[in-house]
N, C-alpha and C positions, 0 to 999 in steps of 0.2 A: 100351159100352152103357152100362153105369150111369151112367161119367162124364159122357157127354153129357146122358145124364135127370137126373140131379142139378142137372149146372151149368145145363141148359138152363132149369130150372124155377126157378133161383135168379137166373140171365142173366133173366127173365122180371120179376121183380120188381124188378130193378137198373135197368135200360132204362126199366121204368115210373117208377120213384124211389118208388116203395113199400118203401123200403129202411129197416129198422130198425139198430139200436143203433147207438147215437151216443153221444155225450155231447153233444146240441146243444152139457316137451312130449309132448302125446298127438297123433299128426297119422293121420289115416284111412290117408293116403296121402302120403308125400313127395314134392311136385312138385320138378322141376330143368327146366327149358324146353330147358335145353343139352344134356342124355343121356335125355328123356325123350319120345318122337314119341306124337302122339294114336293112331299105329296100332298101338302095342305094348299098349296098355292101355286105348282110348278105346272106348266110354265108361264112366263110372263107373256103377257096380252099378246105384244109385238110378233111372238114366236108360237102361239096358239096354233094358228092354221098349217096345217103339216100337210094339206091335200098334195103340192106341189112335189114335196119327197115321197108321201107314197106314191103317188105316180112313177117317180124313177126309179125305186125299188129301195128306201132308205126307212125300213123298219124303226131302226132305232138310230136316234141323231146323237143320244147321249156320248157315243163311243165317238163322233168326232169333235167332243168340242173341247179345246185348248184355250191356254190361257198366256198371253204375253207381258210380261212383266214390264209397268212403265217407268222413266227416269222421272223423279222430282222435280219437274219442270221450271219451278217457282221456289223451290228450296222450302218450300211448307212446312213451319217445325213441326216433330214428336213427329214426323212420317220418315218410315227408315223406307230404301229401296227395297223393291216388290211386294210393297204392301196396297198397289194399287194395279189393275192389269186390265188387259183390252182381250174382251171376250172376243173367240174365234171360232168360228170351223175350221177345221181342216182334212182332208182324205187322206193324210200321212201324218206321222209323229212329227212333231215341231221341236223336239229333245229326246235327250236319253234313249237313244234306238241303235242301231247297227248301222253304219256307213251304207246308204244307194247309191253306189254311182251312176244308176239311171236318169234321176231325174236331170234333167238339163234347165228346166224353166219353172217359173209358179206364177201363176195367173187370182190375182186379188180380185174378188167380186165386188163392188161396193153398192150395198142397197142401198132402195129411194127412202122417199120420207116416212113409209109406214114401216119401214125399219124391219123388216121380216127376211134377217140377215139367212134362215133357215132358207127359204124358200129360193132365194139367190144362190146359194151354196149348192144346194140339189139340184137345181136346172143347169149350175155354171158345171160342177161337175159331171152331169151327165151329156154335156155338149161337147167337154174335153173328149169322154169316152166314147162319142158318136163319131168325133174326129178321128179317132184313131190315136188319140196325143195320151191319151193316161198314164200308159208305162214312164214318160218322160214328164209328165207333168206335175206341178203340186198345186192344187186347188184349193184355194182359202176363200174365207168369206168374213171380213170382221163385223161387230155389233155393236154401233152405236147407239144403244140401247135407250129409252127413257126409261127405265129400271133399275138400280142398282142391284147387284147379286155379290156373293159371297165366292170366295175360290170353293170352298168345300158345295156348295150346291152347284157351282158349274160343272166343276171336274170329277166330283166325288164317282160317278159310274164309270167314265171314262179310265181315271187312272189305273184303275183293276185288272184294265184289259190288256192283253198282251200284244208285241206287237206282229204284224200280219195277218192277223184272223181275217178271213171276210166278213163283211155283214150280211147275214141274213137277206134274200132278196137282193142283193146288188150282183148274182151273178158272177162273184168271184171279183168283178173289176175294180173294185175300192179295198183300200184297203184301212182298218180303224186307227183311229188317232190315239194320242196321248197327251195330257197337259203337258204344258213348258214351264218351265220351275219358275213359281209363284209360292209365295208366303201363303202358308194355309191360311192365316189371320186375313190375306188379302181381301180387298172388295173390288169389283168392278169401277173403271170410269163410266159416267153415264150422262146422260143430257135429257132430263126433264123436260114434260112438255109446258112447263113456265120458262125454260131458257129459249123458248121459241124456233127451236131446232138449231139454233147456232152451230150445231156440228157441222153441219153442210159448207158452213163459212170458215172453218177452222178454228171456232170460239172454245172459250174454254169449259170444263167438264162443269156439272153442277156439284155444289156442294157437299162436303164432308169425302176428302176434306177438300176444303175451298181452292179454287185456283193452281190445284195439282198438275194440269197436264194439259192441253187442248185437243181439238181432233188432227190438226195437224202432225201435232207431235206425237201422238199414239200411231197414225200412219206410217210417220219415219220409224218410230221402235218396232212394228212389225215388217219393214221394208228391210231396216238394218241385217233383222234377225235372220232374214231370209238372204240377202246377201253374203251373211257369212254361212251360209252352209247349214242353218238352221241352227245351230249351238253345236256342242261338242259331243260324239256320240260317245257311247258307254259302254260300245261292244266291237265298236272297231280301233282298236290300236292306238286312240286320242285324235282321230280324226273326226273332222266336223262331218256333221249325217250328209248332206249332199254337195258332194267338195266338185262336183260340176255343174250346178247350177250357174248359167249363165245371164240369165235374164229374168228380170220382175215386171211382170207386164201388170200396172193398176187398171180396172175394166168398171166403169160407172156408168151406171143409167138414168136419164131424170134426177132427183134430186143425190145420187150416187155420181152423178155428171158433174153437179155443181160442186160438189167436193173435189173431185178426181181434177177437174179442170183448175180450179184453183190451186191444190195441192202443185199442179204443177208450175205453174208458177214462183211459189213460194219454199218451197222445200228446196234444202242444201244437196237433196240428192239429186236433183236434175241438172248439175253438173258433173263434167268430166272428171274433176277432183275427188267429190264426195261420193257421186254412184259410180264413176267409174263407167259409166255411157252405158250400164246394164239397165238400166229403169226406164221404163216406157208408160206413157198413160194412154188409153184408150178412152173417151167422153161421146157420150150422144144422148138425144134427146132432153139436153139439159133447158129448165124453162128460162133462164138468166144466163150468163155467159160474161166472164171477165177479159176486159181489154184494155191494151193501152193506148192513149190518144195522146 
């Protein structure tokens, strides 16, 4: 309930465009898809509590899991493009689907220190629906997790799901998602407990591969994908998935607000040239704020 109230209040501001903040090896768990099955240890601890999702009618989150391929930020040797991805939840396909001209905005809900991206996604998507904007809004929640997962583990259930089916229990409000393009051998970027939660400061991912990306770069990759309309659609005559997407709003609460506010200062997407004035940030209740003296 607290997620819904907080995110609902932030979302009202975001969708109304009354948006603030802009500048207009250490493994948590070793992953080997050949001998670790989802049933043996899934879900990761940060995503284990599904109470909020069940409350809002999301019976099976596997159909909302998507993967955003990340660039090799530091040119790490022996790592190919697409070998590392950012895990996200999304209420619509991020690629590989027909054109959806109704979507005009994307709202990215950034979780707090507990890493419960599933709860933020469900509460956020429910708030969008309650606001009456789900037909025109793409809801996304990235996971800056403390556990590394493989692409097979993250998206094996969702890739078999066809476009446009309603999630049982969702009242027909939400659409199933599919994974964005990522190598089948890819592993997720993660920030282990030993990293000191540096993801909320834009910090490097944990080892394997070492120093491959940062949380700022991961957010940039997600936002760029959204600004590009979600990639090329395979059923829409070569057009992008969301040709009318006008704005991306990053919504952060608590530790998520720390990341959002810092990202607003340092991301090149805040400038008119890079982001086209289409990116906004909304942050609330951060325990610390970045400011200039």
